[in-house]
N, C-alpha and C positions, 0 to 999 in steps of 0.2 A: 468515562475518558471520552471526549468528542474529537477524534481525529479526521474527522472530515470536513469540519466546521469550516467555513468559509467565510470571508472578509471581517474578522474579528479585528485585526489591526490594521492601523492605515498602512500605506504603501509605502511611506518613506519612512516607516520604522520597521518592515519586516527584516528578519532575519538576525535582529538582534537577541542576545541570550534571554530567555524567561527568568524572572528574579524567585527565586527561591521561597516557598513559602516558610517566614520565620518561624524558631522555634526558642520560646523562653529560655535564656541561660540560666543555670543553676546559679544560687547565691554561691557567693564566694566563702561565707558562713552559715550553713544550713542548718545552723542548730536548733532546737526550738525557741519558739518566740523570736527567732530572728538574731539572735547573739550568737557571737562567737563563743565557744565551750571553751577553747584551747584544749589543754589536757584535763581540766575539768572546773566545776564552778563552785562557789561557796556553799556550803551546806548541802551538795550533792557528792556522794559517794563516786569515785572513778567510773567504778565498773556500773554504775547507773549512767552515767554520764557516755559512757561508751553504747550501752545497750541503746540510748535514747538517740543516741547518732546513729546508729545502725538502722535504727525502726525508720529514723527519719528519711537516710539515705534511701531506703527500700520503698518508701511512701511517695517519695519525689519522683523515682524512677518509675512508679505505674502511673502517676499524672502525667510525667512526660510521653512517656509508652499511649497510655487513653488518647493525648491531645495531638499525638505526631498522626499523620495520614497513614494509612495501613498501604502495605506493598503490594500493588497491583499483582496477582497471584499468574497473570496472564502475562508477562514480562519478563525478559532475561536479556543480562549485561552483555552477552556476546563478547566479540575482541574489538574493543572500539578505537585501537589504533589501526586496525584494518578496514574496520567498517562491516565486519562481516559477523556472522551467526549461522551456525550448523544446528538443523531442527533436530529434534528428535522425533524419532519414529511416532511411537505410543502418542506423543502429542497432536502430532497431525492426522492419525488414524482416530483419536477419540473426538478433535474438532470436526472430522467429516462425519463422525456416526453423529454428533449433537445437532448438525444442519439436518440430516436425514430425519431424526428424531422430532423436528417440527413441520412445518408445512410444506417442506419440499422434497423432491423425489428426483430418482435418475430415470430417465425413460429415452431410449436411442432417438437420437435427431436423424434429419437427412445427411446423408454422407458427402464430405468435404472434396472437393476436388483441390489439388496441390496448384500452387501459384505458377500463372504461364510466364512470370519474368518477363522479358523482353518481346516474347512473340506476340503479346497482345498490347495494343495502343492503351495508355493510361486515359481514363474517362475524364473529360472536361470536368472542372467544379463550379457551377454556376451558383450563385449566392443565394441562400435561402429567402423566399419570398413569402409571408412577411419574415423578419429578420429576427427570429426568436425561434429558440431550443424546442424540437417537436417529437413526441414517440415517434421511434423508428423499427424496422423489422430487425432483429437481434442478429448480431453476425458472429458467426463461431469463434473467431480468435478474438472475440472481444467480451470480457464478464465482469461477475461482479465480486467484490473480495469482501468474505465473510472474517469477522472477529468476534468474542463476546462482548457482550454490553456491560453496562456496571452491575446487572444482576447475572451474569455471567450466559446467556442465552446468546448464540448466534444471530448476529445481524449482519447483512451488508452494509459496509461502510464505505467502501471506496469502489474504484473499477480497476481494471488491468488489463493488458492486450499480450497475447501471443506474440512472440517476435523471432525471427531466424535466428539462428545460433548452430553452431557446428552439432552439438550434442542434441537440437529439436527439443530442448526441454525448459525453455527460458519466457519468462513473461516480463512485462514491463510495468512501473506503477509509480507514485510519489514516493519520497523517502517517508514523509508525515504519515503515509497510511500504513507502512511497517516499522515505523521508530518512534516512537514518543517516552523518553525518559527511559527507554528500552526496549529490546525488538520483540514484536508481537509473537507468540507461541502458539495461536490457537488460529492461524489465517487457513482460510479454504477459497479455492478459487473455483468458481463455475461459470464456465465458459458458454456464451449463447444462452444464459439463462433465460426464460420466460414463463409467466404463467406460474410460477412454483415447481417448474420443470428445469433439472440439468440435463440437457440432451445429449451433451458431452462428456459427463461426468463429472467428479469432483477431484481437484488437485491441490497437493499441499506442497509446502516449500521442504527441500533438502538443506539448501543455504540461501542465506539471504544476503546481499551486497548493496552497501550505501558509501558514499563517501564521507569518511572522518569529519571532514568539517559541518557535514549536517548534524552529526552526533554532537561535537563540539560547541556549537552555536546556532544550529538549524539557521544556516546560511540558505537563503532563498535561490541563490545562484545552484546551489546543489540538491535541489527536492527531486531526487530521482533515485529508485530502487529498480535493482533486478533479482529476480527471484528463481532459481533452478527448482523445479517442481516434480513430482511423481506423481500416480495416480493413487487416490487414498485406497488402502486395501488392499492392492494387487502389487505384483511385481513386473518390472518389465513397462516398455511400450513409452513412447512419446508423445507429447502433447501435442507436437506439431504436426504429427502425424495424423492425429485424431481431428483438429480444429484447422489445418492451415496455419500461417504465421504472417505478419507484418514483416516488410523489408523494414530495416533501420538506415537510417539517413544522418549524417553528421555536417555542420557547418552549412546546414541551408539556407539560401539567402533570406531575409526577412521580406515581407509582401508576398507571398505565395497562395495561391488557394489553397484552404486546406478545410479538412472535415472535422469537426469534435464531437465526442461520442461519451457519453458516461451514462451510470445507473443510479438515478435518484434512490436515496436510501429507504426510499417509503413505497417504491413501486419496482415491479419484477421486469420492468420493460425498459431498454436505454431511451435516451432523448439524443437527439444529432441535430448540428448545424452545420451549415457551409457558409464562409466567408472569408478571408484571407488574415494570414497570422503574421502579423506586423511587430515591428521592432519594439521594445520597452526598455530603453537602454541598452547596452554591449551585452548583456548576460540574460535577458528574458525575452519571449514572445508575448503579445497581447494578441487577445481574440476577441472581439466586441459582437456579444452575441448575447442576449438575455436569456434566461431559463435553464441555468446551469447549478442547481440548488447541492445540499449537503449530499455528500455520497456518489458524487460526479469526479471527486478527486481522484488523479491516477488516469482519469481517461484518456485514450491516445488522440492525437492530432496528427490527422494524415494527409499526404497528399497523393496525387498521382496513384489514384483507385483503379484497380483491374475491375472493369465489368464483368469479367465471368468469376471471379471470387471474391469481389467486393473487400478484398484487400489492400493496402497502398505501403507506403512508406510512411513511417513514423517519424517525426520529427521535434514530437515533445509531447508531455503528461501534464495533465492540469496540476497545477502545483505552483512552484515559485513565489512570486509575492504575495501576500496574503494568503499563504497556503493555496492557492488557487482563484483568490480574486472574491468576487460578489455576485449578487444576483444580474450585473448589467455586462460584467467585463470577466473574462478568466485569462489566469497566465501562466506560462510555462518556463520552465528553466531552458535556456539555449542548449542544444546538443551541440556541443563543441568540444576540444580536447579534451576536457575534465570527465565528461561523460562517455566520450571514447575508452579512454583510458578504464573508466568504471566497467564498462561493457565488456573489455578484453580480460580484466579480472575475473568477471563473473564467469567468463566463460573459459577461462583456462582450464579447468579440472575436466576430464574426461565424463561423459554421461552415458543414460542407457543406451544399449543397442537399438539400433532400428531392427522393426520386424521383417521376417523373409517376406520375399514377393510370393506370396501364396494366400490362402484362404484366410489366415490371419489378420491380411490387409483389410479384407473386405471386412472382416469382423470390428476391426478397428473403427471403420467410418469412412475410409479413404476409396474414393472412386470419381468419377467423374460425376459433374451434377448440373442441374440445370443453372442458369443466370439465377442469381440471387434476386430477392424481392427488393423494390426500391421504394 
């Protein structure tokens, strides 16, 4: 299942409900030879007729079962009315263990400073030259999102970012990264991933939130998801305390300079580009910069970067039209009132307690740091 496939449908058809694969309907009269047997046939005792009919039904059911697509074992229906799914703790820990069983390992990264908010002037965003996504230094608050491939092996298929929230446990990505005919049950987030190393740990969902309109008909104007996360295999701790977090901003005017970042599915370092986030109709943003391949879906669109932390204001995620765009242009659902309502719903429940201001804070990786690499 290619959840991060980009540019597979025209923009003017995005959001339409995908047609279900047809399954041949059983015949009205499924008797031997295709004839209706009724209560019996001439020359055949009734008990034999019934036995033949039962055998035909069983055989027909077997054929239908063999011809029907198997249910993805890593999907769950969740609550389609509210667009939410409460993740199973065992699923998350097993998914993280599967990532570590492959070519990835946890190794502590450099400590991360808290955002300076208004005390530091935002860094001006100049246009990338050449206008092309290029490899970038990893940012602690941006990472790769893993889930099993068709063989059950964990691969990073999308990108996500940590966003500020009251509980400090929220990440944002595209809805098509977490819900595709069901909620993905084996998601793992690796913030700051680089060269096979997860420097800020592996984090798994406790709850996933999407707009019900995405579930109903994959409406591209609602291709946004928020996930509450926890550290895999551990109790307590908040991801925002470990990685820092992006601000989130709603109703941002189009045409502002922005930075787009994502992890290609075949690389363990992100690519990034700076341009403008232009309007694509009333409900979408367009970012014209080539070089964002599969795997970058869900990547953050940021403005007003803080030079001390590298974090900024989140105004979109790669998704929306064509589930993110193609090799030349990327899209995002606009962060308007609907996304603001989804954010409020996602942050309504209490989360993990923040650590006490002692040595545990240092152990979690929170301390002042030097200016990030550019």
